[in-house]
N, C-alpha and C positions, 0 to 999 in steps of 0.2 A: 586317232582312236585313243581315249583317255583310259589309261589303265586303273582298275579298280584294286584296292588294297585289300587283303584279306584280314579277319579280325585281329591276328596277332601282328601283323604290320601296322595296322592301325594302332594298337595298343603300343608297340614300339615307339610310333611318332610321338604318341601323348608322354611315353616314358621319358624318352628322349628331352623332351622339353623341361622336364623336372631339373635336369643338371647337367644336359649336353654331353653325357658320357653314354657312348654307343653300348660299350659293353655292359654296363649296369642295366641300360634300357633294354638290352635283348633278354638279360636275364630276367628283369620283372615283368617282361612282355610273355615269359614262358618257354625261352629258346634255353637249351642246354647251356649249364655253366661251363663245359669243356669246349664248346665252340662258338661260345658268346663273343669274343673277340672279333673273328673273323665273319660271323653272321652281322654283328653290329656296323662292321666296315663295308660289307655287301650291301647292308640294307640303305646306308647313307649315299650310296652310289646309286639307287633305284632312282629314277628320273621323277616319279609320282611323289616317293616319300621325300625327296628334295623340295619339291613343289609344296607339299603340305607344311613341311617344317618352316619353309620360308615364309609362307601366309601365317602362320602361327605366330612367328616371330615379329613381323610386320603389325600383326594385331597388337601383341604385347606392346610393342613400341608406342603404337598409339594410343593405347590405355595409360602407360605411363605419361606420355605428355599431356593427356587430357587431364590426368591427378595432378600433375604439376601446375598446370593453367589454373586448374580449381583452387588449389592450395595459394597461388599468388593472388587470384581473385579475393580469396577470403583475407589475405593479408592487407590488400588494398582497401576492402570493407572495414577493417579495423582502424586503418590508418584515416581513411575518411571520417570515421565516427570522432576519432580526437580531433580532426579538421572541424567539425561541426559544433562539437561539445567545448571545446578548448581545453578539455580535461585530460592531460598526459598521463595514461594509466601504466602499468607494468605491462600491460598487454599489447598497448600501443607501441611503447618503447621495443618490444621485443619484435612487434609484427616489422616495424621499421628496419632493426637489424636484421632481421631475415630477408625481407625484400631485397634490402641493398647486398647481402651476401648472393642472393640468388640472380643477381643481375653483375655480380662481379665488381659492384661499385664500391666495396669496403677493402678492396686490395689497393696498396700502397701506388700511387703513380710512379714512383721510383724506388728503386732500390740499388745498393751497391754491394757485389760480392768479391771478396779477394780470393784469388788463386794464385798460388805460387808467386805471392809478392807482387801481383797485377791487380789492380782494382777495376773491376768491370761493371759498368753503369747499365741497369736494366730499365727501359723506359716503356710503358704501357703505350700500346698504338695511340696515335694523334695526341700524343704528349711533346711536348718542346723539351730539348735538354737544356738546363740552366748552365 
């Protein structure tokens, strides 16, 4: 049997998603300031509240993923326009830079760190040491 949340509990879930602070979410949802900490902690243990929070988190992650994919797609369109026209604009250069950065391709293949007189070479995966 699925538990149905009351109005305050539903508001708590929505408020909690703002800053993930149970005490502040409880206060904003209308619970007493004096008992907000304990109520917030108790509400987070409620099975239905936990389920709804996890669903909202998953939706947020999915929407962020789509946004990132959209941005990368837009960058690729700008780069493709450069390939077609042969005109290297500042927009095309910036798009290339951002696309490389988003994929981690702008990082050096190898770096050396010295700690207490010991040189440590850090190599990106799938790279050979010279």
